[in-house]
C-alpha positions in Angstrom: -21.8 69.3 -13.1 -25.5 68.2 -13.6 -24.4 65.1 -15.5 -22.1 64.0 -12.8 -24.7 64.6 -10.1 -27.3 62.6 -12.0 -24.8 59.7 -12.5 -24.1 59.6 -8.8 -27.8 59.4 -8.0 -28.3 56.5 -10.4 -25.3 54.7 -8.9 -26.7 54.7 -5.4 -30.3 53.7 -6.3 -31.1 50.4 -4.4 -27.9 50.8 -2.3 -28.3 51.0 1.5 -25.3 51.8 3.7 -25.1 51.7 7.5 -22.3 51.5 9.9 -22.1 47.7 9.8 -22.9 46.6 6.3 -23.7 47.5 2.7 -26.9 46.2 1.2 -27.9 46.0 -2.5 -31.6 45.2 -3.0 -32.2 45.2 0.8 -32.7 47.9 3.3 -31.5 45.8 6.2 -28.3 43.9 5.3 -27.1 41.3 7.8 -25.0 42.9 10.4 -22.4 40.0 10.2 -21.8 40.8 6.5 -19.8 43.6 4.9 -22.0 43.3 1.8 -25.4 41.6 1.2 -27.0 41.2 -2.2 -30.7 40.5 -2.4 -32.8 39.8 -5.5 -35.6 37.4 -6.6 -34.9 37.5 -10.3 -31.2 38.1 -10.7 -28.0 36.5 -9.5 -24.4 37.5 -8.6 -22.0 37.3 -11.5 -18.5 36.6 -10.4 -15.4 37.5 -12.5 -15.1 35.1 -15.4 -11.9 34.1 -17.0 -10.0 31.2 -18.5 -7.7 28.9 -16.6 -4.7 30.7 -18.1 -6.1 34.0 -16.9 -6.8 32.7 -13.5 -3.3 31.1 -12.9 -1.7 34.3 -14.3 -3.1 36.4 -11.5 -0.2 37.9 -9.6 -0.1 37.2 -5.9 -3.8 36.2 -5.5 -5.2 37.0 -2.1 -6.3 34.2 0.2 -10.1 33.7 -0.4 -10.0 35.2 -3.9 -12.8 33.6 -6.0 -13.4 33.5 -9.7 -15.4 31.5 -12.3 -13.2 29.5 -14.6 -14.7 29.3 -18.1 -12.3 26.6 -19.1 -13.5 24.1 -16.5 -16.9 25.8 -16.0 -16.4 25.7 -12.2 -15.8 28.1 -9.4 -12.3 28.3 -8.0 -10.9 29.9 -4.8 -7.3 30.6 -3.6 -6.5 29.0 -0.2 -3.3 30.9 0.3 -1.2 28.2 -1.3 -3.0 26.8 -4.3 -6.2 27.3 -6.4 -9.0 24.9 -5.2 -11.9 23.8 -7.4 -14.8 24.5 -5.1 -17.2 22.5 -7.4 -15.2 19.2 -6.9 -17.1 18.1 -3.8 -20.4 18.2 -5.6 -19.2 16.4 -8.7 -16.8 13.9 -7.1 -13.3 14.8 -6.1 -10.5 13.3 -8.2 -8.5 13.0 -5.0 -4.9 13.0 -6.2 -2.5 14.4 -3.6 -4.2 16.1 -0.7 -2.5 17.7 2.3 -4.8 16.3 5.0 -4.9 18.1 8.3 -7.7 16.1 9.9 -8.6 12.4 10.3 -10.8 11.0 7.6 -14.3 10.5 9.2 -16.8 8.5 7.1 -19.7 9.0 9.6 -20.7 5.3 9.5 -20.5 5.2 5.7 -18.5 2.6 3.8 -15.2 3.1 2.0 -15.8 1.4 -1.4 -13.1 0.5 -3.9 -15.3 0.3 -7.0 -18.5 1.8 -8.3 -21.2 2.9 -5.9 -23.5 0.1 -6.9 -20.9 -2.6 -6.1 -21.0 -3.1 -2.3 -18.7 -6.1 -2.3 -15.3 -4.3 -2.4 -15.2 -2.2 0.7 -13.8 -1.4 4.2 -16.7 -1.1 6.6 -17.6 -1.2 10.2 -19.6 -4.0 11.8 -21.2 -3.7 15.2 -21.3 -7.5 15.4 -17.5 -7.8 15.5 -17.0 -4.3 17.0 -14.4 -3.3 14.5 -13.6 -2.9 10.8 -14.2 -5.5 8.1 -12.4 -5.7 4.8 -14.6 -7.5 2.2 -14.3 -8.7 -1.4 -16.9 -10.1 -3.8 -15.4 -13.6 -4.1 -12.3 -13.2 -2.0 -9.4 -10.9 -1.2 -5.8 -10.6 -0.3 -3.3 -8.8 1.9 -0.2 -8.1 -0.1 3.1 -6.2 -0.3 4.0 -4.2 -3.3 7.7 -3.4 -4.1 8.7 -1.7 -7.3 5.3 -2.6 -8.9 5.6 -6.3 -8.0 2.7 -7.5 -5.9 3.1 -10.4 -3.6 0.1 -11.9 -1.8 0.8 -12.6 1.9 -2.6 -13.8 2.9 -5.6 -14.7 0.6 -9.1 -15.8 1.3 -12.3 -16.8 -0.6 -16.0 -17.1 -0.1 -15.7 -20.8 0.7 -14.0 -19.9 4.0 -10.5 -20.9 2.9 -7.6 -18.8 4.1 -4.1 -19.3 2.8 -0.8 -17.9 4.1 2.1 -17.4 1.7 4.9 -17.9 4.1 4.9 -18.6 7.8 2.4 -17.4 10.4 3.9 -17.1 13.9 2.9 -15.7 17.3 4.6 -12.5 18.3 5.2 -14.0 21.8 4.2 -17.0 23.9 1.8 -16.3 26.8 3.6 -16.4 30.2 1.2 -17.7 32.8 3.8 -17.3 35.5 3.3 -20.0 38.1 -0.4 -20.1 37.7 -2.7 -22.9 36.3 -5.0 -20.6 34.3 -3.9 -20.7 30.7 -5.3 -18.0 28.4 -4.9 -19.0 24.8 -6.5 -15.8 23.5 -3.1 -14.2 24.1 -1.2 -16.7 22.0 -1.3 -20.2 20.6 1.8 -20.9 22.7 1.9 -20.7 26.5 4.1 -21.7 29.4 3.9 -22.0 33.2 6.2 -22.9 36.0 3.4 -24.6 37.8 3.9 -28.3 38.8 2.3 -30.8 36.5 0.3 -32.6 39.2 -2.5 -30.0 39.1 -5.6 -29.1 37.1 -5.1 -26.5 34.4 -8.0 -24.3 33.3 -7.8 -23.5 29.5 -9.6 -20.4 28.2 -9.5 -18.6 24.8 -9.8 -21.9 22.9 -11.6 -21.9 19.6 -13.0 -24.8 17.5 -10.3 -25.7 14.9 -7.4 -24.3 16.9 -4.2 -26.0 17.8 -2.3 -24.9 21.0 0.9 -25.9 22.8 1.5 -25.6 26.6 4.9 -26.0 28.2 4.7 -27.0 31.9 8.1 -26.2 33.5 7.4 -27.4 37.0 10.0 -30.0 37.7 8.3 -32.3 40.2 6.6 -35.5 38.9 2.9 -35.5 38.5 -0.1 -36.1 36.2 -1.9 -33.1 34.9 -5.6 -32.7 34.3 -7.3 -30.1 32.1 -10.7 -28.4 31.9 -12.1 -26.1 29.3 -15.5 -24.5 29.5 -17.8 -25.7 26.7 -15.5 -28.6 25.7 -15.1 -32.2 26.6 -11.5 -33.1 27.3 -10.0 -36.3 26.0 -6.4 -37.6 26.5 -4.3 -39.6 24.1 -1.5 -40.6 26.4 -1.8 -38.6 29.7 0.7 -39.9 32.2 3.0 -38.9 35.0 5.8 -36.6 34.1 9.5 -37.2 34.7 10.9 -35.3 37.7 13.5 -32.7 36.8 12.2 -32.2 33.2 9.7 -30.1 31.4 6.5 -31.4 29.6 4.8 -30.3 26.4 1.0 -30.7 25.9 -0.4 -30.4 22.4 -4.1 -29.3 22.6 -6.4 -29.6 19.5 -9.9 -28.3 19.6 -12.4 -30.0 17.2 -16.1 -29.2 17.6 -16.8 -29.4 21.3 -14.0 -31.8 22.0 -10.4 -31.0 23.1 -7.8 -33.6 22.5 -4.6 -33.5 24.5 -1.3 -35.3 23.7 1.5 -35.4 26.2 5.3 -35.4 25.5 7.5 -35.7 28.5 11.2 -35.6 29.3 12.5 -32.3 27.9 
């Protein structure tokens, strides 16, 4: 009986118990914890086992944690699979993840090569108010079917962009019966306004080519203005009554050139 009593006394040395928590090495364990360990020269030693031992645990409880001596990392069970809790610190080999939240980079870049190579990345730029995809000397947008990659659009650092195929507008801009033509909506536009009026062109960019269909059927000579551009006409003339007219508009530098085709 004395031996058993002595053992019990030794067991509870340094152990403090109150209604809220158990403390080892502390007389005032945190009330939000069930167990608090406190020491300045010792650590907590979790159960240690091999990967084979860990994966052989029958029906592991959610939150169960062990130290895997095969990988030399801590693992915990999330209720479905074992998760390597050390992966975040050492760099996660992503593989297949069941994401439940959006990926937020907190203004950091998504880089596609080593950390010291800032050329291959998807980043945000406040100057364009949106994402920018960059490559060191160029890049491409491509499709991949059965391992076969086909470049659809390529670019290089000389400012050249090439399209492998056709580039089309999703729709032409319908200006209704108005004379305000917004080419930021599409490179193609049409209006039922009569040609004998002045059309105001917006959304035009240096180097762009645009086409306007004027479907008003009375005869007239159209005029155009575009803010920041000087308008020049190749063959501006009166249209043919009862027909539609096409105007080809080419912007070069600060000059807009307009070519008229009547009789449609």
